[in-house]
N, C-alpha and C positions, 0 to 999 in steps of 0.2 A: 778628530772631532773638535769643534769649538762652539761654545754657546754665544750667540750674538743677539741678545734681546729675544725677539720672537722667532729667531732662526736658529737652527743647528746646522752649522757648516761642516762639510766633509772634504778632506783633501787626502789623496794618496801620495805619500812622500817616499821617494827612492833615495838611497844613500848617494851622496856626491852630486846631487842636482840642486839647482836654485830655482825658486818659484817667485814670480812677481804676481801677487794676489790682487784680485779685484773684489772688494767687499761690497755686500749689499748696502743700500741706504740704511742708516741707523734707525732702528724702530724698537724701542724698549717695550717690555711687557707692562701692561696696566696692573694695578694692584689686584684686580679681579682675576687676571690671568695667572698671577703668582700663586694665589690660594686655590685656584680651580684644579682639583685633582685630575680632571679630564683634559686639561689644556695640553696640547702637544705642539712643540716647536715645529715650524715649517722647515722640512729638511731640504737642503740644497747643496749642490756641489759648488765650492768656491771657484770663482772665475780665475783664470790664469792667463795673463796677457802674453806670456812667452811660450804658450803651448802650441803644438802642431799635431798633424795626423799620426805621428809616430810616438806620441806621448801617452803615458798610461791613463791619466785622468781624462784626456780627450776621448779615448776609445771606450773606457768604462761608461762615461756619460752618454756617448752615442749608442752603445749597446743597451743601456738601461732605457733609453728613449724607445728603441724598437721593442724591447721586452714589455714595457708598459703599454704599448699599442696592442700587443697580443692579449694582455690581461684585460684591457678595456673592451676588446672585441667580444669578450664573454665566451670565446671558443673553449677556453680551459675548463669551463664549468659544465660543458655539455658532453656527456659520455659518448654520444653517438658520433662525435667529431674527432675521435682519437687520431684517425688517419690524417685529417686535415691539420690537426695540431702538430703531429710529428713532421709533416711536410714544412710547416712554418718554422718549427724549431730547428730543423736541419738546414733550412735556408738561412736562418739567422746565424747559425753556427758557421756556415760557409762564407757568409759576408765578411767575417773577421778572420778568415784563414791567413790573410796577408800579415797579421799582427801576431808574431810568435813571441809571446812574453810569458814567462812561467806564472807570474801572479795572475795575469789576465786570463790565461788558459784555465786555471783552476777556478777563477771567479766565474767565468762563462759556464764551465761544466756544472758547478753546483747551483748556479742560478737556473739553468735549464732543468736540473734535477728537481728543484723545488716544484716547478710547474708540472713536470711529469708525475711526480709522486702525488701531489695534491689532486691532479686531474684524474689519474688512472685509479686512484685509491689502491695503490700497491700495498701489500701487507708489510708489516714492520720489519720482519726478518729479511725480506727481499731488499728493502732499502738499505738496511745496515750492511748486508752482505755485499751489495754492489757498489756502495759509495763510501764505506768506511773501513771495511775489512782489508787488511794488508796495505793500508794507505797511511801516509804520515798525517798527524794531526796538524792542521793549519790554523793556529790560534788567531793569526792576524789577517786571515782572509775573510772578508765580510760575508760573502755568499756561502762559504763553507760553514761558518758559525751560525748563519741564519738558518740553513737547512738542518744543522745539528740541533739547534734549539727548538725548531718545529717538530722534528722527529722524536726528540726525547722529552717533550713537554710533559710534566707530571708523570715522569717515567716510573717512579716507585709505585704510584697509585695503579698504573696500568699493569706493570710487570708482576706485582704481587698477586694479581688475580689470575694469572695463567700458570699452567703446570710447571714450566721451566723455572718460574720465579716464586713459587709458593712459599719458599723458606725465607724470602726477603724480609717479611715482617719480623720474624724471629731474629734475623741478622742485625736488625736495628734496635728493636725494643728489648731484646734479651741479651744478645751477644755484644751489641754496640761495637761491632768489629768490622774494620775495613777488609781484613783477611777473609772473613765469612762472606761478605758481600761480593768480593772478587771470585770466590769459589762458586757462588750462585750464578754470577754472570758467565763464568767459565763453562757452564753446562751448555751454553749456546755457542756454536762454533764461529758465529759471526763476530763475537768479542774475542779477538785473537791475540791482543797484546795488552800489557799492563797499563800503558799510557791511555789508551782508549777507555779501558775499564774505569780507571780513576776519574777521567773527565766525565764519563757517564754518571758515576756515583756523585760527583760534585754537583752536576746539574740536577740529579734526583734530590739531593739534600737541599739545594737552593729552593726548588719548587715545593718541596715538602714543608719547609718553613712557612712559605707564603700561601700555600694551599690550605694549611692549618688555620691561618688567619681568617680566610674567607669561607671555610666550610666547617660545619659543626660536627660532621661524622669523621673525626680525625682518625687516620690509620696509625699515625706515628706520634709518640709523645715528644714534646719539645726538648725535654732534658736529655732524652736518648739521642735525639738528632744532634744536639750540641756535642755529646760525648763521641758520637761517630765522626763528626766533623773534626773534633780535636785529634782523633786517631789519625786522620789524613794529614793534618797540619804537622803532627809529630813524626809520622812514619814515612811520608812520601819522600822520594829521592828526586822528584821533578820540581825544580824551583818555581816554575809558573803555577803549578798546582798548589804549592804552599801559599803563593800570592793570592790565587783565586779563593782558597779556603779562608784566608784572613779577610778578604773582602766580603765573603758570605757571612762570616761571623760578625763583622762590623755592621753590615746591613741588617742582620737579624736582631742585633742587640741595640740598634739605634733608637734613642729615646726610651729605652727600657728603664724601669725603676731600678735605681742603684747605679746607673751609669752617669757619666758626667754630662751636665746640661750644656748645650751648645753656647759658645761664647758670643757676646755681642758688645758693641760699642756705639751707643746712641746718644743723641742730644736731648736734654730735657727742655721743658717749655721756657726755662730761663737761660737756654743756650749753653748749658754746661754738659760736658761729655761724661757719660756714665758707662761703666762696663760691669760685667758680672763680679769681677774681683772687688770692686768698690763695696759690694754688698755681702761679701763672704763673712761667715761667722753668725749669720742670721738665717732664719727661715724666710723664704721669699715666695709670696703668692703672686705669680705673674699672670697677667691676662692680656689677650690681644683683642683690640676693640676697633670698631667703626663707631665713633662716639655718638653719631646722630641716628643710629638705627634703634628701633624701639626696644629690642631685647637688651641691647647694650645700655640704654638709658635706665632701664629697670635695674640692671645689675650694678650700675654705678651707685645708685641709691642704696642698694643692699651693701655694697662695699663701704659706703660712708658709715652705715650703722656698725658694720663689722670692725671698722677701724676704731671707732669710739669705744667699743667693748674690749678689743684685744690688740690695740695698737702697739703694745710693748712685746707681744708674743711673736709677731712676724711683721715683715715689711710687705706692703702692697706696692706692686709695680704695674702700671698700666701702659702698654705699648699701643699707640693708636696709629691708624693708617690714613687718617684724613689729610688730604693734601693742602687744604686751606688751614694752615697752622694758626694764623691769627684768629680765625673764627673759632677754632678748637680751644685756643688759650682763653679767649673771651668767655666761652661756655664753661670751661673748668673753673674759672675765677667766679663767675656768676653763681655757680652751684656750690662754691666754697669747698671744693674737693682738695684736701690738704696733702695727699700722698704724692708719690713720684710718678709723673707722666713723662713718657719718652716717645719721640716720633721716629717711625721706622725709616724715613726717607733716605738717610745716608747709608743704610744697609738693608735694602729691600729684600735681599735673599734670606733675611731672618725668618720670613713667613714660611719659606720652604724648609729651612733648617728645623723649625718647630712644627712642621706639617700642619700649618693652620689652614683648615678647609672651610671654616665657618667662624662667624663672630657672635658672641665672644668664645674664646678658647683659653683654657687655664692649665697651668702647671704649678706644682709645689716643689721648690728647690730647697734642699737642706743646707745647713751651715757649712758643710764640706764642699758645696757646689754640685752635689749629685742630685738627680731627680728622685723625689720621694713619692709623689703622685703624678703619674704620666699617662693620660691627662688627669687633671684634678677636677673635682666637681665644682659647679658654680656656687656662689654664696647661698643661693636659694635651694641647693641640692644637698644640704646637710654637710657642707664643707667644714663648718665649725666643729661638729662632733668628730668627723674624720680626723681633723687636725689634732684635737686633744687626745684622741686614742693613740695617735702616733707619738705624741709627747710622753704619754704614760709608759708606752713600751720602751722608750729610750731613757 
């Protein structure tokens, strides 16, 4: 995968082969796209000028075109059309019988399985038994992992409610044990090997972390989830699972209070380069602004008052996303704002790094470069009292 502005490009690379790529026309994201949490890159397969009908990318692309036609026909959503759907899927399968390639064969099998499972509403055990039991885990096969992720979505929440998995809650919240979780899964004959069990547990932990964020009726405590995840990281004998566990940990702790603030290197309105290290040793109240929006204008005036009162206690840093820098600089000088203003334009990804979804957004960074308040309240939302409570505690 590669991110190319508004696109996410995909390429299937085989060892020992060379690819002459045809890239789409350059089209960068707008600032609004970067901060929009619902923006999704346009997914496309990268063009290959030296491809042919016996090449993996060519056949996957052709197969997916046929597959999407079936999806668009709406047949998959109509229960009364099972026979017609089976006929279509069998025809699609046979169309590619000439191309005998192990990766493609598995890709095709699990792509068709997704549609059959979703359309027929097969039960969970049926799907696990027929598509995952006694089969190798294919971490790098996109359709295998797509089906796996659909089937095991919010697995802990589902499985703890059925008889076979009723001890799962205790396995995490009390025992915090990978061994106990494996024993619970082992009651189901579909989970026939340790590798699959561990991958299912990793998926369950991942979704439990982020299910907790969006749901108030949390089944699992975050601290216990972390301890269970740590037990996999320490005890697993499967290198890729150690890697996945570390990724889940990094994602779950990202921008968490006490973790390191993302680095940046941005230009000031005086065209000087500033990075986070330049400001180490001080508390930094950092804000992301679109200067000419009404909420930001109000907050800038509040910051002006705050700086006059407590300018020695912490540094104020304003990162603005306005593209007309000259106009922004003129406005800053006219209003007599004396603190550090940085423009995001040479590092637009900073908005994603700090998960900026609206303006203004604030963080408080400590003298050691770690996040103290993430996010921090606005000046008008009692930031002053919160800050001095922190100072007293330290």
